[in-house]
mmCIF file as gemmi writes it, N, C-alpha and C atoms, coordinates in Angstrom:
data_model
loop_
_atom_site.group_PDB
_atom_site.id
_atom_site.type_symbol
_atom_site.label_atom_id
_atom_site.label_alt_id
_atom_site.label_comp_id
_atom_site.label_asym_id
_atom_site.label_entity_id
_atom_site.label_seq_id
_atom_site.pdbx_PDB_ins_code
_atom_site.Cartn_x
_atom_site.Cartn_y
_atom_site.Cartn_z
_atom_site.occupancy
_atom_site.B_iso_or_equiv
_atom_site.pdbx_formal_charge
_atom_site.auth_seq_id
_atom_site.auth_asym_id
_atom_site.pdbx_PDB_model_num
ATOM 1 N N . MET Axp A 1 ? -123.569 157.914 60.693 1 0 ? 1 A 1
ATOM 2 C CA . MET Axp A 1 ? -123.194 159.284 61.025 1 0 ? 1 A 1
ATOM 3 C C . MET Axp A 1 ? -123.903 160.282 60.102 1 0 ? 1 A 1
ATOM 4 N N . ALA Axp A 2 ? -124.376 161.38 60.732 1 0 ? 2 A 1
ATOM 5 C CA . ALA Axp A 2 ? -125.16 162.348 60.026 1 0 ? 2 A 1
ATOM 6 C C . ALA Axp A 2 ? -124.232 163.246 59.133 1 0 ? 2 A 1
ATOM 7 N N . GLU Axp A 3 ? -124.778 163.504 57.867 1 0 ? 3 A 1
ATOM 8 C CA . GLU Axp A 3 ? -123.99 164.317 56.979 1 0 ? 3 A 1
ATOM 9 C C . GLU Axp A 3 ? -124.27 165.767 57.232 1 0 ? 3 A 1
ATOM 10 N N . ILE Axp A 4 ? -123.248 166.53 57.159 1 0 ? 4 A 1
ATOM 11 C CA . ILE Axp A 4 ? -123.431 167.999 57.316 1 0 ? 4 A 1
ATOM 12 C C . ILE Axp A 4 ? -123.654 168.593 55.883 1 0 ? 4 A 1
ATOM 13 N N . LYS Axp A 5 ? -124.729 169.365 55.727 1 0 ? 5 A 1
ATOM 14 C CA . LYS Axp A 5 ? -125.088 169.968 54.526 1 0 ? 5 A 1
ATOM 15 C C . LYS Axp A 5 ? -124.48 171.378 54.483 1 0 ? 5 A 1
ATOM 16 N N . VAL Axp A 6 ? -123.808 171.674 53.379 1 0 ? 6 A 1
ATOM 17 C CA . VAL Axp A 6 ? -123.196 172.964 53.188 1 0 ? 6 A 1
ATOM 18 C C . VAL Axp A 6 ? -123.931 173.673 52.018 1 0 ? 6 A 1
ATOM 19 N N . ASN Axp A 7 ? -124.341 174.931 52.273 1 0 ? 7 A 1
ATOM 20 C CA . ASN Axp A 7 ? -125.021 175.641 51.267 1 0 ? 7 A 1
ATOM 21 C C . ASN Axp A 7 ? -123.961 176.34 50.423 1 0 ? 7 A 1
ATOM 22 N N . LYS Axp A 8 ? -123.854 175.899 49.155 1 0 ? 8 A 1
ATOM 23 C CA . LYS Axp A 8 ? -122.807 176.523 48.23 1 0 ? 8 A 1
ATOM 24 C C . LYS Axp A 8 ? -123.583 177.708 47.496 1 0 ? 8 A 1
ATOM 25 N N . PRO Axp A 9 ? -122.896 178.745 47.266 1 0 ? 9 A 1
ATOM 26 C CA . PRO Axp A 9 ? -123.54 179.893 46.535 1 0 ? 9 A 1
ATOM 27 C C . PRO Axp A 9 ? -123.788 179.477 45.111 1 0 ? 9 A 1
ATOM 28 N N . LYS Axp A 10 ? -124.921 180.021 44.581 1 0 ? 10 A 1
ATOM 29 C CA . LYS Axp A 10 ? -125.25 179.697 43.239 1 0 ? 10 A 1
ATOM 30 C C . LYS Axp A 10 ? -125.294 180.992 42.456 1 0 ? 10 A 1
ATOM 31 N N . SER Axp A 11 ? -124.593 180.992 41.263 1 0 ? 11 A 1
ATOM 32 C CA . SER Axp A 11 ? -124.542 182.18 40.52 1 0 ? 11 A 1
ATOM 33 C C . SER Axp A 11 ? -125.609 182.272 39.46 1 0 ? 11 A 1
ATOM 34 N N . PHE Axp A 12 ? -126.134 183.479 39.196 1 0 ? 12 A 1
ATOM 35 C CA . PHE Axp A 12 ? -127.089 183.659 38.196 1 0 ? 12 A 1
ATOM 36 C C . PHE Axp A 12 ? -126.901 185.224 37.721 1 0 ? 12 A 1
ATOM 37 N N . VAL Axp A 13 ? -127.518 185.425 36.471 1 0 ? 13 A 1
ATOM 38 C CA . VAL Axp A 13 ? -127.395 186.783 35.883 1 0 ? 13 A 1
ATOM 39 C C . VAL Axp A 13 ? -128.544 187.53 36.356 1 0 ? 13 A 1
ATOM 40 N N . LEU Axp A 14 ? -128.315 188.809 36.72 1 0 ? 14 A 1
ATOM 41 C CA . LEU Axp A 14 ? -129.376 189.734 37.142 1 0 ? 14 A 1
ATOM 42 C C . LEU Axp A 14 ? -129.336 190.917 36.272 1 0 ? 14 A 1
ATOM 43 N N . ARG Axp A 15 ? -130.491 191.211 35.576 1 0 ? 15 A 1
ATOM 44 C CA . ARG Axp A 15 ? -130.534 192.346 34.78 1 0 ? 15 A 1
ATOM 45 C C . ARG Axp A 15 ? -131.202 193.408 35.545 1 0 ? 15 A 1
ATOM 46 N N . ILE Axp A 16 ? -130.59 194.575 35.672 1 0 ? 16 A 1
ATOM 47 C CA . ILE Axp A 16 ? -131.161 195.679 36.493 1 0 ? 16 A 1
ATOM 48 C C . ILE Axp A 16 ? -130.851 196.94 35.825 1 0 ? 16 A 1
ATOM 49 N N . ASP Axp A 17 ? -131.689 197.9 35.919 1 0 ? 17 A 1
ATOM 50 C CA . ASP Axp A 17 ? -131.605 199.257 35.17 1 0 ? 17 A 1
ATOM 51 C C . ASP Axp A 17 ? -130.435 200.006 35.891 1 0 ? 17 A 1
ATOM 52 N N . SER Axp A 18 ? -129.742 200.854 35.175 1 0 ? 18 A 1
ATOM 53 C CA . SER Axp A 18 ? -128.647 201.587 35.688 1 0 ? 18 A 1
ATOM 54 C C . SER Axp A 18 ? -128.946 202.473 36.875 1 0 ? 18 A 1
ATOM 55 N N . ALA Axp A 19 ? -130.062 203.078 36.896 1 0 ? 19 A 1
ATOM 56 C CA . ALA Axp A 19 ? -130.391 203.945 38.012 1 0 ? 19 A 1
ATOM 57 C C . ALA Axp A 19 ? -130.575 203.131 39.264 1 0 ? 19 A 1
ATOM 58 N N . THR Axp A 20 ? -131.237 202.023 39.275 1 0 ? 20 A 1
ATOM 59 C CA . THR Axp A 20 ? -131.401 201.245 40.337 1 0 ? 20 A 1
ATOM 60 C C . THR Axp A 20 ? -129.98 200.622 40.809 1 0 ? 20 A 1
ATOM 61 N N . MET Axp A 21 ? -129.184 200.21 39.901 1 0 ? 21 A 1
ATOM 62 C CA . MET Axp A 21 ? -127.825 199.803 40.241 1 0 ? 21 A 1
ATOM 63 C C . MET Axp A 21 ? -127.018 200.839 41.016 1 0 ? 21 A 1
ATOM 64 N N . GLU Axp A 22 ? -127.066 202.053 40.542 1 0 ? 22 A 1
ATOM 65 C CA . GLU Axp A 22 ? -126.367 203.133 41.089 1 0 ? 22 A 1
ATOM 66 C C . GLU Axp A 22 ? -126.861 203.339 42.609 1 0 ? 22 A 1
ATOM 67 N N . ARG Axp A 23 ? -128.152 203.276 42.769 1 0 ? 23 A 1
ATOM 68 C CA . ARG Axp A 23 ? -128.665 203.345 44.125 1 0 ? 23 A 1
ATOM 69 C C . ARG Axp A 23 ? -128.241 202.34 45.037 1 0 ? 23 A 1
ATOM 70 N N . ILE Axp A 24 ? -128.195 201.086 44.612 1 0 ? 24 A 1
ATOM 71 C CA . ILE Axp A 24 ? -127.735 200.018 45.337 1 0 ? 24 A 1
ATOM 72 C C . ILE Axp A 24 ? -126.224 200.116 45.593 1 0 ? 24 A 1
ATOM 73 N N . GLU Axp A 25 ? -125.445 200.559 44.713 1 0 ? 25 A 1
ATOM 74 C CA . GLU Axp A 25 ? -123.986 200.782 44.873 1 0 ? 25 A 1
ATOM 75 C C . GLU Axp A 25 ? -123.803 201.801 46.059 1 0 ? 25 A 1
ATOM 76 N N . ARG Axp A 26 ? -124.567 202.869 45.974 1 0 ? 26 A 1
ATOM 77 C CA . ARG Axp A 26 ? -124.38 203.93 46.984 1 0 ? 26 A 1
ATOM 78 C C . ARG Axp A 26 ? -124.823 203.406 48.432 1 0 ? 26 A 1
ATOM 79 N N . TRP Axp A 27 ? -125.953 202.693 48.38 1 0 ? 27 A 1
ATOM 80 C CA . TRP Axp A 27 ? -126.445 202.083 49.588 1 0 ? 27 A 1
ATOM 81 C C . TRP Axp A 27 ? -125.362 201.064 50.222 1 0 ? 27 A 1
ATOM 82 N N . ALA Axp A 28 ? -124.84 200.235 49.341 1 0 ? 28 A 1
ATOM 83 C CA . ALA Axp A 28 ? -123.853 199.318 49.798 1 0 ? 28 A 1
ATOM 84 C C . ALA Axp A 28 ? -122.612 199.994 50.37 1 0 ? 28 A 1
ATOM 85 N N . ALA Axp A 29 ? -122.166 201.112 49.712 1 0 ? 29 A 1
ATOM 86 C CA . ALA Axp A 29 ? -121.01 201.802 50.207 1 0 ? 29 A 1
ATOM 87 C C . ALA Axp A 29 ? -121.332 202.42 51.604 1 0 ? 29 A 1
ATOM 88 N N . ASP Axp A 30 ? -122.515 202.957 51.684 1 0 ? 30 A 1
ATOM 89 C CA . ASP Axp A 30 ? -122.957 203.527 52.988 1 0 ? 30 A 1
ATOM 90 C C . ASP Axp A 30 ? -122.862 202.556 54.145 1 0 ? 30 A 1
ATOM 91 N N . GLU Axp A 31 ? -123.215 201.32 53.826 1 0 ? 31 A 1
ATOM 92 C CA . GLU Axp A 31 ? -123.134 200.215 54.875 1 0 ? 31 A 1
ATOM 93 C C . GLU Axp A 31 ? -121.902 199.376 54.864 1 0 ? 31 A 1
ATOM 94 N N . PHE Axp A 32 ? -120.901 199.862 54.115 1 0 ? 32 A 1
ATOM 95 C CA . PHE Axp A 32 ? -119.613 199.117 54.07 1 0 ? 32 A 1
ATOM 96 C C . PHE Axp A 32 ? -119.728 197.631 53.593 1 0 ? 32 A 1
ATOM 97 N N . ARG Axp A 33 ? -120.665 197.511 52.558 1 0 ? 33 A 1
ATOM 98 C CA . ARG Axp A 33 ? -120.824 196.171 51.947 1 0 ? 33 A 1
ATOM 99 C C . ARG Axp A 33 ? -120.503 196.236 50.448 1 0 ? 33 A 1
ATOM 100 N N . SER Axp A 34 ? -120.226 195.094 49.859 1 0 ? 34 A 1
ATOM 101 C CA . SER Axp A 34 ? -120.132 194.998 48.391 1 0 ? 34 A 1
ATOM 102 C C . SER Axp A 34 ? -121.492 195.023 47.846 1 0 ? 34 A 1
ATOM 103 N N . VAL Axp A 35 ? -121.618 195.325 46.617 1 0 ? 35 A 1
ATOM 104 C CA . VAL Axp A 35 ? -122.976 195.321 45.993 1 0 ? 35 A 1
ATOM 105 C C . VAL Axp A 35 ? -123.584 193.929 46.074 1 0 ? 35 A 1
ATOM 106 N N . ASN Axp A 36 ? -122.775 192.875 45.854 1 0 ? 36 A 1
ATOM 107 C CA . ASN Axp A 36 ? -123.294 191.481 46.005 1 0 ? 36 A 1
ATOM 108 C C . ASN Axp A 36 ? -123.765 191.29 47.52 1 0 ? 36 A 1
ATOM 109 N N . GLY Axp A 37 ? -122.978 191.717 48.415 1 0 ? 37 A 1
ATOM 110 C CA . GLY Axp A 37 ? -123.326 191.565 49.86 1 0 ? 37 A 1
ATOM 111 C C . GLY Axp A 37 ? -124.642 192.321 50.148 1 0 ? 37 A 1
ATOM 112 N N . GLN Axp A 38 ? -124.739 193.501 49.599 1 0 ? 38 A 1
ATOM 113 C CA . GLN Axp A 38 ? -126.004 194.316 49.831 1 0 ? 38 A 1
ATOM 114 C C . GLN Axp A 38 ? -127.182 193.569 49.219 1 0 ? 38 A 1
ATOM 115 N N . ILE Axp A 39 ? -127.131 192.99 48.029 1 0 ? 39 A 1
ATOM 116 C CA . ILE Axp A 39 ? -128.218 192.385 47.422 1 0 ? 39 A 1
ATOM 117 C C . ILE Axp A 39 ? -128.609 191.117 48.253 1 0 ? 39 A 1
ATOM 118 N N . LEU Axp A 40 ? -127.573 190.439 48.698 1 0 ? 40 A 1
ATOM 119 C CA . LEU Axp A 40 ? -127.905 189.263 49.562 1 0 ? 40 A 1
ATOM 120 C C . LEU Axp A 40 ? -128.528 189.646 50.864 1 0 ? 40 A 1
ATOM 121 N N . TYR Axp A 41 ? -128.037 190.756 51.536 1 0 ? 41 A 1
ATOM 122 C CA . TYR Axp A 41 ? -128.648 191.28 52.701 1 0 ? 41 A 1
ATOM 123 C C . TYR Axp A 41 ? -130.138 191.658 52.453 1 0 ? 41 A 1
ATOM 124 N N . LEU Axp A 42 ? -130.462 192.301 51.34 1 0 ? 42 A 1
ATOM 125 C CA . LEU Axp A 42 ? -131.792 192.711 51.073 1 0 ? 42 A 1
ATOM 126 C C . LEU Axp A 42 ? -132.715 191.554 50.791 1 0 ? 42 A 1
ATOM 127 N N . LEU Axp A 43 ? -132.181 190.525 50.123 1 0 ? 43 A 1
ATOM 128 C CA . LEU Axp A 43 ? -133.041 189.28 49.894 1 0 ? 43 A 1
ATOM 129 C C . LEU Axp A 43 ? -133.238 188.6 51.127 1 0 ? 43 A 1
ATOM 130 N N . ASP Axp A 44 ? -132.26 188.428 52.012 1 0 ? 44 A 1
ATOM 131 C CA . ASP Axp A 44 ? -132.413 187.727 53.222 1 0 ? 44 A 1
ATOM 132 C C . ASP Axp A 44 ? -133.451 188.404 54.117 1 0 ? 44 A 1
ATOM 133 N N . ASP Axp A 45 ? -133.296 189.8 54.211 1 0 ? 45 A 1
ATOM 134 C CA . ASP Axp A 45 ? -134.272 190.583 55.037 1 0 ? 45 A 1
ATOM 135 C C . ASP Axp A 45 ? -135.673 190.45 54.483 1 0 ? 45 A 1
ATOM 136 N N . ALA Axp A 46 ? -135.919 190.489 53.233 1 0 ? 46 A 1
ATOM 137 C CA . ALA Axp A 46 ? -137.226 190.238 52.594 1 0 ? 46 A 1
ATOM 138 C C . ALA Axp A 46 ? -137.769 188.89 52.925 1 0 ? 46 A 1
ATOM 139 N N . LEU Axp A 47 ? -136.848 187.862 52.871 1 0 ? 47 A 1
ATOM 140 C CA . LEU Axp A 47 ? -137.349 186.483 53.223 1 0 ? 47 A 1
ATOM 141 C C . LEU Axp A 47 ? -137.81 186.402 54.682 1 0 ? 47 A 1
ATOM 142 N N . LYS Axp A 48 ? -137.011 187.044 55.565 1 0 ? 48 A 1
ATOM 143 C CA . LYS Axp A 48 ? -137.341 187.035 57.005 1 0 ? 48 A 1
ATOM 144 C C . LYS Axp A 48 ? -138.703 187.747 57.175 1 0 ? 48 A 1
ATOM 145 N N . LYS Axp A 49 ? -138.858 188.932 56.652 1 0 ? 49 A 1
ATOM 146 C CA . LYS Axp A 49 ? -140.08 189.753 56.889 1 0 ? 49 A 1
ATOM 147 C C . LYS Axp A 49 ? -141.321 189.025 56.272 1 0 ? 49 A 1
ATOM 148 N N . SER Axp A 50 ? -141.174 188.267 55.297 1 0 ? 50 A 1
ATOM 149 C CA . SER Axp A 50 ? -142.293 187.597 54.589 1 0 ? 50 A 1
ATOM 150 C C . SER Axp A 50 ? -142.623 186.277 55.256 1 0 ? 50 A 1
ATOM 151 N N . GLY Axp A 51 ? -141.731 185.808 56.315 1 0 ? 51 A 1
ATOM 152 C CA . GLY Axp A 51 ? -141.888 184.546 56.869 1 0 ? 51 A 1
ATOM 153 C C . GLY Axp A 51 ? -141.531 183.402 56.069 1 0 ? 51 A 1
ATOM 154 N N . ARG Axp A 52 ? -140.651 183.639 55.031 1 0 ? 52 A 1
ATOM 155 C CA . ARG Axp A 52 ? -140.305 182.536 54.106 1 0 ? 52 A 1
ATOM 156 C C . ARG Axp A 52 ? -138.86 182.126 54.332 1 0 ? 52 A 1
ATOM 157 N N . LYS Axp A 53 ? -138.152 182.644 55.363 1 0 ? 53 A 1
ATOM 158 C CA . LYS Axp A 53 ? -136.753 182.345 55.592 1 0 ? 53 A 1
ATOM 159 C C . LYS Axp A 53 ? -136.568 180.9 56.022 1 0 ? 53 A 1
ATOM 160 N N . GLY Axp A 54 ? -137.407 180.366 56.851 1 0 ? 54 A 1
ATOM 161 C CA . GLY Axp A 54 ? -137.227 178.989 57.329 1 0 ? 54 A 1
ATOM 162 C C . GLY Axp A 54 ? -136.409 179.064 58.619 1 0 ? 54 A 1
ATOM 163 N N . LYS Axp A 55 ? -135.973 177.895 59.014 1 0 ? 55 A 1
ATOM 164 C CA . LYS Axp A 55 ? -135.221 177.878 60.263 1 0 ? 55 A 1
ATOM 165 C C . LYS Axp A 55 ? -133.7 177.9 60.065 1 0 ? 55 A 1
């Protein structure tokens, strides 16, 4: 029987300057996302645009 693979979230520390963080917070609020959700969205979008997302 085939095993189903589940992608578990992986935590890491991100150091970011306060001005950039404020911009991301405002952007996230504008799109009704959490800051974490906004960063994940931006990373996912960048991976898609660069052709590195995979299937």
